[in-house]
N, C-alpha and C positions, 0 to 999 in steps of 0.2 A: 689244538691250537698251539701256535708258538709265536711269541711276540705279536699276537693279532692276527697272525696268518693261519689260514685253514690248511690242512692235510688234503692234499689233493689226489694222493695216491701212496702205494706201498711197492717196495721193490720185490720182484719175484724172479725165481728161476736162476741160473747161473750168472754171476755177475764178473765184469773185467774191469781194469782200470781205466778203460776208454769210453766203455758204454754199458748200460743197464735196462733192463726191461721192467716196466711198472705196471700195475693193475689199479683201475679206478672205476668208479661208477659215474664219474663225471668226465665230459669231453673237454680236455684243455687244448687252446691253440697250438698248432704247428709253428715252431718258431718262438714260443713264449720260454721263459728262463725259470729254472727251478732251484732250490737249494737242497742240499743233501747233507745231514750231519753225520760225519764219519766216526768210528769207534773211538778214535784219538781226540774226538771233541773239535775237530776242524770243521768249518763249514765249507763246502765245496758247490760250485755253481754248474749247472748242466743246461742244456738246451733241448727241448723236445723236438725231435727230427721227423717222427712220425707216429701216428696214431691210427688204431683200427677199432671200430665198435662191431660188438656182436651181441646177439640175444639167443639163448639156447633153444627157447620155444620155437624158434623160426627155422633151426639147423636141418630138419628132416622134411619141410613143407615141400610138396610135389605139384600144388595147384593153387591158382588164384582164389578159388572158394575157400581152401584151407587157411590162406593168409587172411582173408576177411573174416573168418571165424575167431582165429587167433589174435586178431587185433582188437577184439573185445575184450580179452582175457589178458592182455599184456599190461604190466606196471611199468612205472618209470624205472624202479629199482632193478627190473629184471635185465636191465642191458648192462654190459660190462666193456670197458675200455681197456684195450692193452696198447702200450706203447713204448718208443725207444727213446731212451735220452743219452745224448753225447755229453761225456764228461769233458768240461771245459777247463777247470781248474780250481785250485784253492783259491779262496776270496782273498786271503792275505799275501800269499806268495805268488798267485797267478801261475801256478804249475800244477800239472797233473799228477794227483797223488800216486804213490807207489804202491798202495794197496787197494783193493776193491771194497765197496761197501757191503755190509751184510744184507741178505735177503730179508725182508720183513721191514727194512728200515724205511721211515716216513719221508715222503717227498712233499715239499712245501713250495709255494710260490715264492719266487725271490723278490726280497724287500726292495724299494725304491732306493733306499741307501746304498745297498749292495751293488744294484745295477748302475748308479752313478759312479761309484768307485770304479767299476770295471770298465765303463763305456765313456764317461764323461770328463776324463783327465787329461785328453789330448790337446793339441794346439788350436786346429781348426774344426768347426761344425759343419758335418756333412750332411747331417739329417737327423732322423728320431727313430727310435725302435718302433718296429711294426706292433709289437705286442703292448707297449706302454709308452707314455710320451716322456720318454728319456732322451736327452741329447746323446747323439753319437759323435764323438770328436776324435779325430786322427791325429797320431804322433807325426809331424812332419820330418822329424829327423829319419824316422824309419821310413816314411814315404819316399823320401828322396834317395835314402842310402840303399834302399832294398827294392826300388821301382815300382810301378803301378800298371795295372791294364785295366781299361774300362771296356767291357763287353756287352753287346746285347744286339737283339735284331732291331731293324729301322723302326723308329717311331716309339722307342720304349725309354727315351729320356736321356741317352749319351750326351747330347748336347747340352741339355740342362746341367747334367752332372759336371761337366767341364766347366761350364759358366760358374756354377757354384763354387768348384775347386778354384778357379781363376780369382773370383772375388774374395774367398777367405785367404788364399796366398798373398793376395794384395793387402791385407790387413796386416800380414807379417813382414811387410816390406821386401817381398821375395823377389828374385829376378828370375822370369820366366820367358822361354821362348815358345811359341806355339807355330808349328807348320801348318797353316790353316789352309787345307787342300781345297776346300769349297768357298773360302772367303766368309765363312759363318761369323767369325769374331771381330772383323776389322772394324764394324761399327757398334761393338759391345758397349753397352752404357750401363751405369748401375743408377737406381733411383735413390739409394741410401745416401744421403747427405753425409753421414759419417765414415762412409767408404767409398768415396769417388776412385774409380779406376784410374791408374796412372798408365794409360796406354801409348806405347810406342810402336808406329806402323813403319816395318822395314821394308824396302822395295827389293822384289828378287832380282838380284844382279849377281853375274859370275865375272870373276876377274880372269880374263881368258889367258893371260900372261902366267897365272899361278896353276891353272889345271893341267893335268897330264895331257899328252897328245892324244891318247886314246878317248879321255872326256871330251876334248875338243872335236874329236871325228864323231863321237856319239851327238854332241851337240849340233853338229853340221849335217847330220843324217846319214853319214857314212855308213854302210852296212857292216855288221861285226864280221860278216864272212869275207869282206872285200880284203882278201889278203895282199893286194898290191897297192890300193889306194893308201891304207894305212900306215904302211912303211914308209911310202914316200912323205906323207904328211909328217911323220915322226922324225924323219931325216931332215926335212925343211925347217922344223922348229930346233932340232938340235944345233944346226947351223946357225940358225938366227941367235939363239941363247948364248953361243960361244962369242958372238962378235957383238951382241946388243944388250944392254940392260932394260929393264921396264922403263926407267926414267927416259929413255932414249926416243919412247913414242909418245906421240900427243893424244892418240885415241885408240880405242879397240879396233877402230877401222885401219888405221896406220898399221897395226900389228898384222892384222889379217892379210890385209894387201901386201905386206913385206913376206908372208908366207906364201901367197899367190905368186909373187915374184920369183921366189927361190923355187917353187914347183915348175914355173915356166921354164927356168934355167934348166931344169933336169930333162926338157923334151929333146934337147939337142943330143945329150949322152944316152938317152933310154928310149930310142924311137920305137921299140918293140911294145913298150908300155905305154905309148901315147894316150891310147885311149883311157887307161886307168888314171892317168895324170890329169887328163882334161876333165874327168868326171870329178876328182877330188877338187880341182879348181872351180868347177860348177857347183859343187856342194858348198864350198867357202863362200862364194858369190853369193848364193842362195842363203847362206846363214846372214850375211850382212844385210840382205834384203828384207828378210823376214823374221830376223831375230835379233836386229840391232838394239831393241828395249832391253833385252836380257844380258847383253855383254859390256864389258867395261874394262878400264885399266885403272891402277892407281887407286885400288879399292879393297880394303880390309873389311870383310863382314862384322868381324868381332868389334870393331870400333862403332858399327851401328847399333849394336846391343846396348841398351840403357840399364845400368845396375839399379835394381831396386824398382824396376817397371815391368809391366806385363808386355813382352814384345811379340807382336803379331807379324808373321810373314805371310802374306795371302799369296797362294799359288793358284787360285782359280783361273781358268783361261788357258793354262799350261798343259802341254800334253803330257803323258807319263813320263816319256823319257827325259824331257826338260825338268820336270820336278824331280826327277831322281837324281839328276845331275846337280841341281841347286842343293838338295838335302844332303846329299853325299857330301858335296863341297863344304857346305857350311858346318855340319856335323863333324867332319874332320878337323877343321879350324878350331871348333869350340874346345874338343877334348885336348887337342895341342896346346891351347892357349890356358886351359885350366891346370893342366900338368905344369907348364912352365911358371903360373902364378904361384902353386903350391911350392915348387922348388925355390922361389925367391920368398917364401914366407908370407904371402898374401893370398891367401885361398878365396875364390871366388865362387861360391856355390851357385849353380844354375839348375833349374827344372825345365826339362824340354818335353812338350807335348806334341805328339805326332798323330794326327787325325788320319782316318782311313789307313791305318798301318798296313793292313794286309795289301794295299796297292803299291807301296814301297818296299815291304821286306815280305814277300810272300814265300809260300812253303817250298814250291816245287821250281823256283825260278832264281838265277842269280840276278841280283841289281847291284848298282854301284852303292847305293844307300845300306844295303844289306850288310855290307862288310863292315862300315863305320858305327852304324846303328847297333849292331851285335856287339861290337867293341865296347861302344858305351855301356851296353848292358852288362858285359863283363866286368869292365874295370872302371866304369864311371864312378862307382861309388867311392872310390879310392881318392878320387880328385875332385869330390863335390858335383858331380854332374848326374842329376836324377833323371829318370825318363819314365814317360807315361805313354803307353800304346793304347789308342782307341780304336775300336774294329768292330764292325757288325758281322764279319765272317771270320770267327776265330779259326775254322778248319782249314783255311787258305793263308793262315798267319805262319811264318816262321817258327816251328816248336822252339829253336834254341833261344831265341830272344824273348819269346812268351815264358818259358820256364825260368828265366832271369827275373820276372816280375813276380817277387814274392807276395806283393799287395794285389788283391784283385776286387774290383766292384763289378758284379755280374748282374745284369738284369735279365730280363726274360729270353731264353734260348730253348727254341722248340727242337731244331734239327738235331737228331741223334749224334751225328759225326762231330757237330760244333760241341756239344757236351762231353763227347769222349775226349776230343783235343784239348779242351780246357782241363778237363780232370787229369788227364796225363801229364800236362804241364805243372800241375799244382797238387802236391800231396795233401794239402789242408783240405781240398774240396771232397768230402766223403759222398758215398753213393746216395745215402739219404738227403743231404743238401742237394745232391744233383737232381733229384726227383722233384725239387721244389722250384727250379727255374722255369719248367713251361706254365706254372700257376702263378707267376709273379704278375702284378698289374703293371701299368705305366708309372714310372716313378719309383717302383719298388727294386730293391737289390740285395743281393747276399755280399756282404763284405768279410773278406778273410785276410789274414797276412799280419805281420808284425805292427804295423802302424796302428792296429786295433788289438792285437794281442789275443783275442778270442773272436769267433765268428759271430755275426750278427745278421738279421733280417732287417733292413732299413728302409725307411720311406725318405727318400732324398729330399732334401729342402727345395723349394722353387726358387729359381734365381730372381732376385728382386731388381729386375732391369730388363734390359732387351739385348736381343743378339739376332744373328740372322738364320739361324736353324730350326726355328720354329715352324709347325705344320701351317700350311697356307689356308685360309677360309675360302675354300674353292667356291662353294655355293655363293657367299657374299660377293666375290669377285665376279661371278657370272651376272648376278643381279646388278650389280653397280654398273658393269660395262653395257649391259642391255638398257638401263635406263639412260645412260649417257648418250648412247648411240641413238636412241628413240629421240632424245631431246634435239640432238644435232638434225635429225632428219624432218623435225617438224616443219610444215610449210609456214612461211612468214605471213600468208594472207588467205582469204578465201580463194579457193580454186575451183572453177565450174567444168573444166575439163575442156574448154575451148579455147582455140588459139586467138 
């Protein structure tokens, strides 16, 4: 016994500074924490990453009959447990020791005091340890400056994790921008009277005067391979911007019609390309007809972002191309604005949450957002721009951007390619931790990265409120719709079938 704690095993075999093997006759839980006393008297924390149970009397069994006979002879103490412990760090310095422990050293269960010191000193509570009811709190400075990825298959609690994160950041008066791909968070509401969410909904709008000619062509649906249409659109815009400023136009429609007029002027001098010019004009008119709700002038998206608010930009109903242009445009403006603010001596930190990140910054396809989101991933920390990528398909997510997310909250991942993609992006995710991913339940996650300093298996808190990403009660909906329809179809009086 040590400080009331029972020995749960002994270190055996060869030891290293990062992992050791232990032997026990008890079965500790995978993910539970242990303490090891080193020769220099320092207490070191470790996590059990894997266990295996064996019983010598069953080793040579070749038939079911033999098993049934041997079961009558087995004793509880005839079983052995061998497991692996990942060394997490010195309890005082939170650094991995430079010497390994001695074989034969006792392994104790970690005390609550030690676990609280290691896991409960951050700024925001994200959940509790799976092995003990100890709060897990993240360091928000490290979360924002080293970025975050939230990864899991569908239905394993990503939306709840994001909601908890938003609620906790709200407590800190944080400035957050959520690119809400499915509109899950625009009606988010907290039931906690002490933490009412400050929500600001931003309309998805694009200042068509400020975006590049290629982005405008993309928005108009001009094919990327249209090597004649795009140069004519670019030339028309260049001519207009030499003669007019944004303030010379009353509306986006005025500006687009001016481009159309300029293109019509090209018809006389370029009759060979008349078909291409007519198609470009048709595309721009189509944009005015079907995308007038997206385009505007005299608009600065940065001015729509409220400091110390959870800013939600709902993008549901838009196709991937339009989402890409909007996310690219706003991301670029945010980074430029935060650089300018820092130069002027007034830093304005912001945390960006990008839902369904694999759609916008995919692995094997170039998008406009990929350029600017990747730039934020690389440079943002210097200017106070933090990034959170949320995805259910890590293997299709851009590996460069993912590798910049040093903090990971990973729930259940079954597909081996997803697991390998995440492991390649993070040096902190060991092989043994990787093996735990398929066995995680809803709301459980592995958290690794500098925001926590040492890895943890965590039960994510349940968001105390309402948002739009929760599973539907499908059976209940069918039952209610059936009942309502039957009530509507009930006859008003007796009916004998005669006219």
